[in-house]
N, C-alpha and C positions, 0 to 999 in steps of 0.2 A: 777506524778500519774495522768493520764487523767480521763475522764469520764468513768464510768463503762459501760460494754456492757449490752444492754437490755436483759431481760429474755423473751424468746419466750412464756413461759407459762403464762405471764401476759396479753397476747392479748385476746380480746373477741373472741368467736367462729366466724369463717368466714361464710359468706353467700355462697350459692352454686356458684354464679358467681365469687366471690372473690377466692374461693378455686380452681376452675378450672383455672382461670387466673394465680394464683400463681404457680400451678403445671406446666402450660404451660411455664411460665417464667423460672422456675428453670430447666425444661427439655431442654429448648433451650436457653441457656445463650447467649445473644448478647448485643452489645453496646446500641442499641436503641429498645425501646418497647413502643407502644402506646396503652393505655387502654381508650376506649370510654364507659362511663357509664352515664346514665341519672342522673340529679341532685337528690340527696337524696339517691343514691344507695350505697354509702360508698366508694368513691374513696380514701379518705384520709386514712381510715383504711387499705385498700389494699396496698397503697403506703408505709405506715409505716411498714407494715409486711414485705414487700420486703426489706426495709432499714434494719430492724432488722436481717433478714436472712443474708444479705450481710455483715453487720458489724460483726456478730457472726462467720461467716466462714472465715473472713479475706479477702474477695474479695475487700472490700473497707475499708478505714480508716475514711472517713468523708462523711457527707451528706450536700448538699446544696439544699434548696427548693426555687423556684422562684414563687411568687404569684402575682396576679394582683394589690392588694391594701394593704395599711398599716394595715387595720383591719384584713385582712386574714393572715398577718404575725403573729399577736398575736394568732389568732385562730389555726394556724398550730403548733405554739410552745406549746400551752396548750395541744393540742391533742397528740403531740409527747411525752410530759413529762409524760402523763398518762400511757404510755407504756414503759417508761424508756429510751427514746431517748431525749437528751437535745439539743435544738436548740436555738441559740442566735437570738432573734427577734429584738434586739436593735443594731445589727451590722450596722455600717456605712462605707462608702467607705474609709474614712480616717483611719479606724482602721487597715486595712491590714489583721489582723488575729483575730480570736475569742480566748477567754480564753480557757485553757486546760480543763475547767470544761464542755465544750460543745462538742457534737459530730459534730457540724456544725452550719450553720446559715440559717436564712430565710431572703430573700431579695425580692425586687419588680423588675418587668421588667424595670421600669423607672430607678432604681438604677443601674442595669446592663448596660442599655443603656448609662448612663452618664459616666461610668468608666469601660468598658469591660476588660481592661488590668489588673485592680486590681483583678477582679474575675478570670481571666485566671491564674494569678500567684497563687492565692489560690488553684485553681483546680489542678495546676501542682505540688504543694507542697506535697499534700497527695492524695492517690488513692481515687477518689471521685465519689459518686453517686449523680447525679443531677436530682431532681424531678421538672419538669416543669408543674406547676398547671395551668389548663385552658390554654393550650399551644397555642391555637389560638391567644392569645394576643401577642405572639411573632411576629405575622405578622401585628400588628397595625401600625407600621411605619418602615421605612428602618433603622432608628437608633436602634430601639429595636431589630429588626430581625438580623441585622448585629452584634449588641452587644452580643446577646445571642449566636450566632454562634461562634464569636471570643472567648468569655469567656469560653465556655463549650466544645469546640472541644477536649481538652485534657482529658475530663472526662473518667473514666473507664466504667461507665454505665450511661445511660440517660433514665429516665422513663417519658413519656409524658402522662398527664391526661387531659381529656376534657369531658364535657357533650355535647358539640356542636362542632364537628370537621369541621364546615363549616364556610366560610367567604363569604361576598358579593363582594369581590374584588379578584384580581389575585395575591396577595402577597403570595408567597410560605411560608409555616411555617417551620422554621429551624428544622432539624432532623426528620421531618415527611417523610415517604416513599410515593411516588406518583407512581401509575401504570396506564398505558393507558387502557381505557375501550374499548368496542366495537365501540364507536364513535370516537376513536382516541384521546380523551381528558384525560389528567392526572388526576387521582382521588386519594385522600388521602386513605391510607390503614391502618386499625387498626389491632393490634395483638389480641385484645380482645374487644368484643362489647356486651354491655348489655343495650338495649333500654328501653324506657318508657313502651312499651307494655309488654316486658318481666317482668319488675319490677312490673307492675300492676297485672299481672297474679300471681306473687309470693307473693303479698301482701306487697312488700317492699315500694311502694309508694301509695299515695291516688288517687282515681279517682277524676278528676276535672270537676266540673259543671260550665260552662260559662253562665253568665246571661248578654245578650247583650241589651243595652238600646239605643233606637233611641230617637226622639223628634223633635219638631218644633223649628227651629232656625231662628233668624233674626239679622242682623248686618249691620253696615255702613262701607263701604270700605274707603280706603285712598282718593279716588276720590269723596267721598261724596254720593255715591250711596247706597240706602238701598236694601239689598238682603234678601230673605227668602228661606229656604229649609228645608226638612225633612231629618234628618241624616239617612243614610241607603238607600235613594232613589238613582237611577242612576244619577250621576253628573260627570262633568269634574274634573280632579285631583285638579285644583286650588280651585274649589268650595268645594270639599270634605275637603281639607286642612283648608279652612276658616270656614266651618261648624263645623269641628272637634275642631278647636281652640275655637269656640264660646261656645260649650257645656262644654269645660274644664275650661272656665273662672269662677272663684269663685263668680263673681258678678251676674251670671245668676241663674236660678232655677234648671238647670240640675244637677250640682254637689251636691247641698244640698239634692235634692231628691234621688240621687243615694247613697250618703253617709248615708242617713237615712235608705234606703233599705239594704245597706250592714251591718249597725249596727244591724238592725232587724234580719238579717241572723246570725250574730255573736251571738246574744242573744239566738236564737233557738239552735245553736250548743252547747252553754254553758249549757242551760237547758236540752239538750238531752244527756249529758254524757261527752262532751269535756269541762270540767269545767274551764279550763285555756285557751281556744281558744283565739287567738289574731288575729288582723287585721292589714294589711299594705296597705297604699296608696302610690303608686309610682307616683311622680309628675315630671313635665317637668323641673321646675327650682325652685330656692330657694324662690322667691316671691310667687309662687303658693303654695309651700309646707307650708309656714307659714299661708297663707290664708285658706288652707284646714284644718290645725290644729285648727284654730279659729272656723271654721264651726263645726268640731267634738266636740269641747268643748261646743259650744253653744247648740248642740243637746243632747249630753250625760251628760253634767255637769262634765265631766272628761277630764283633759288635755291629749293631745296626745304627745308622744315622737317625737321630730323632729330631724332627722339626715340629715344634709345638704351635707356633703362631708367628705373627710379625714381630717377634722379639729380636733383640740385638744379636746379630750374628747369624740369623736364619738364612738370609740370602747367601752369605758366604758358605754355609754348610750345604745348601742346595747346589750351588755352583761347584763346590769341591766334589760332591757326590756325582754330579753330571759328568765331570771330567775324569772320574776314577773308574776302577773296575770293582769297587766294593759291591757286595751282593744286595744288601737290603737297606731301605729307608722306611721309617714309620712316621706318619704325619697326621695331624689333625686339621682337616679342611683346607689348610693353606695350599697344599699341592694339588688340590682338586680342579683348579681352573687356571688356564693360561701358562702355567709353568712348563718350560720346554726342557725335557730330559729325554732325548730321542732313544736312549738305550733301554728305557723302561719297557719290559716285555711281559712281566708277570705281576698281577695285582691281586690283593686280597681285600675285598670290600667288607671290612669289619666295622661298619657303622650303621646306625639305625636311621640315618638320613635317607629319605626315600622319595623325594620329589623328582619328577622327570628331569627338571633342570639340573639338579645336583648330580643325579646319576649320569646324565649325558656328559657333563663336564668332567666327572671323575673318570669315566671310561676313556674320555679323550686324552688322558695322560699316557695311554698305552698304544695308541693307534698310529703314531707318526712312523712312517716307513723310511728306512735308510737305503735299503736295496730290495730288489725283487724277491718275493717269496718269504719274507719275515712274517711270522705270526705272533699274536699276543694271546695270553691266557689270563682270564680273570676268574678267581675263586669267589663264590658268594653264597650266602645262606639260601636255602631252598624255600624262600618266602614267595607266595604267589604274585604279589605286587612287583617284586624285583624280577621274577622270571618273566613277567609280562613286559617290563621295560627292556630286558635283555633280548626278548623275541622281537621287539619293535625298534631295534637299534637304528635301522635304516629309515624309520618313519620321519617325514619332514613335518614340523609343527610350526604354526604361526601363533602369535599372541592374539588371543580372542578376548575382546572386552564384553563383559556381561553375559558370558557363556552359562547357560543353565546347567545345573548339576545333573549329569546323566546317571541313570541307574547303575551302569557298569562301573562308574567311578565312585559310587556312594561308599562302598566298603573301603576304598582307598582313603577317603576322607575320614572315616571312622578309625582306620588304622593310625593315621597321622595324629588324630586327636588322642587315641589311646597311648601313643608313644609320648605325647606331650604330658599327659596325666601321669605316666610312669615317672617322668623326670621332675614333676612339679613339686613333690613333697620331699623335703630333706629327711623327714622321719621315715617315709617309705623306703628311701635309699638305705637307711640303716637296717631296716627290718626285713627287706627282701633278701632271701638267702638262696643261692644256687646250690643244689644238691648233686646234680649229675647232668652231664651232657656228652654224648658220644657222636662221632661223625660217620656218615655213610655217603658215598657218592651217589646222588639221586638221579641226576640227568646231566647230559652235556647238550648245550644249546649252541647252534651255529646256523647263521643265515635264516633265522626265524624258525628252524626245525629243532625239535627236542629228540635226543637219542637217550632213551631211558636205560637205567641200570640200577642195581641195588647193591653195588660193590661195597664191602666193608673196607675201612681204611687199612691200607697195607696189603691188600689181597692182589693176586695176579691180575684180576679184572680191572681194578683201579689202576695198577701200574701200566696196563695196556694203553689207557687213555692218557696217563701222565707221560708216557713215552712217545707220544705223537711227534714226528719230526718237526723241527722248528723252522725249516725253510720249505714252505709249500705255498702254492697259489691258493686262492679261495676255492677254485674248482677242485684242486687236488685234496684240500681239506674235506670238502663235501663227499668226494668219492671214497676217501679213506674211512670217514666216520660211518658211511653207509655200509662199507665192506665189513668194518668191525662189528657193527650191530648185526649184520647178517650172519657172520661167523659165530657170534655169541648165541643167537637164536638157534642156529643149527646145532651147536654144541649142547644146548639145553634139550633139544629134541632127541639127540643121540642118547644123552644120559637117561631121558625118560623111557626111551625104547629099550635100553639095556636093563632097566630095573625089573625085578621079578614081578609077575602079575599077581596081585593079592588075591587071596581066596574070596569067592563070592560071598557077599553078606547082604543083609537087608539094605535096600536102597535108602539112602538118607539124603536130604537136601540141606547143604551147609551154605547158607547165603554168604557171599563175599561182602566185606565192608565197602562202604562208599569210596573210601580212599583207594582200596585195591582195584575196584572197578574203574576209577578214574585213571589210575596208572596204566591198567591194561588197555583202556580205550585210547589214551594218548599214544601208547606204543603202536597200536593198530593204525591210528590216524597218520603217524609219522612214517610208518612203513608204506602206506598207500601214497602219501605225498612224495616220498622218495621214488617210488615206482613211476609216478606221474612226471617227476623231474627227469628221469632217464628217458621217458618216451618223448617229452616235449622240449627238454633243455631249459625250461623255465626255472628260475631260482626257487628254492624252498620257500623263502620269505614271501615271494609274490603269489605262490600257490596258496599259502596260508591266508594271505591278505584277501585273495579272491573268495576263499571259503567264508571268511568273516563277512565280506560284502554280501554274499549270497544268503548266508544263514543268520547273520547278526551275532552279537555277543562279543565278549572280550577275547584276548589271546588264549590259546589252548591251555596254557599253564593255569589260567584262572577259570576256564570254561566249566560249565556244569556237565553232568553225565548226559543229560538230554541234548545239550548243544554239541558235545563230542559225537554222539551217535548220529545226529543230523549231518554233521560235516563228513563223517565216514560214508554215509549213504550218498552224499552229494559228490564227493571226490571220485567216487566210482562211476559217476555219469559224465564227468568232464571229458 
């Protein structure tokens, strides 16, 4: 007597994108189907509905789900059980087969890579649907990719799921279809796509407000030299990496100040209607995670949940936090992808990981909407590369094989290499010394637009941004941020008008630094974009994207003075 077939009527109502994708799948049955949907959109529900349909009509007899982590195995098994599909999350390679009580099993990519022939035999024994969750992980290594290909080639059906179908390397993803574009380069092709912009419009995800903090930093290098820099100012990649590392050090003042600001934001959200809102700090390593947890306890008087990796008990700690009203969790990488904690609404991006893939998955932890009007806030260092990723949150990317290095991405590659070199030497780790790091709210990014500020930590200007209501639609957030910036500019003009006129003196020319000019030009550009938004109703992000198309160059946070000046001139002609 095997496991009972699932009942289709036990499924929750499907969202529009899920229903359209399901209809498309059933109308065009094929071995391979890839669904790309933004984190929080409901990929798991969609995949389980397809599994139920195929089990009930006899197309398949078994289901195998492949997930990136051990925790996600548990999460998949629980979600499947709720709709009548029983999956064995405790399956091990030595077991060969699951009990007849199960419709199939959940395994990890690492498991498959270690014993692909075991999974190939299982796949050949019964007509099998294979669900490859976050399928881009199948390209993480040759072992994983070859293992997945060997194990699941005999499958009757394969369903690929991902929120981010792009990689920063040229490793092809097994079973993904690549088609050549106009430039001759192969690009991944999805059968169903539901991006962040679509989900935001439908109220499926929350709008994300990024609060970028700069600050004065000072450190001593391995050679004994003392260096000082303001995070966010133009610097070489190696200096950016060192300044970035300095601000993230728990011994400095930057992290305590940012954590206090993030906790203040969390309290505002809780007082404003999101009574169980939770916060997540994403740390670079275990040592930093433990130190951040101590800082949180010192400030709040409440212990933070610490999740270090796939160690024993981590899944239970995540589940307990998800179902509680505890304020803070600190994690290293593990909670950056796939983990479902809908009450997470405040994040602190305290890691030097900077690939578009990692950033998108990390931000995906905060966007799942439970009711209309919820917003998410993410605090991050004011590093040009991160600001560019924040500005392009709505961008849809494909995996491109053999993509030539573009000039605008060259500095990003240098930055990643500098970060790797910073971590490579244990001796350097011992001799690198953080001397000072203070925090300043540099800018607020929303819908691709930057709202500049130079607020000191703890000042009324900073508190105005931290006190934004937590229950707002995306349009209301945009209107409120524009209003705040207009009020601040008006207040500055009034203060300037009230200051006594200085006595005439010899005219002198004091050139502004490049950093000051870039800040002033970004503010001018954002003001003009906001005015264009009010005239046309176009989102800020689309206006910035059009300016980039017309003028070329990277996002405004990374643009040169000349590029900003050209965009200012162009937006006035639109």
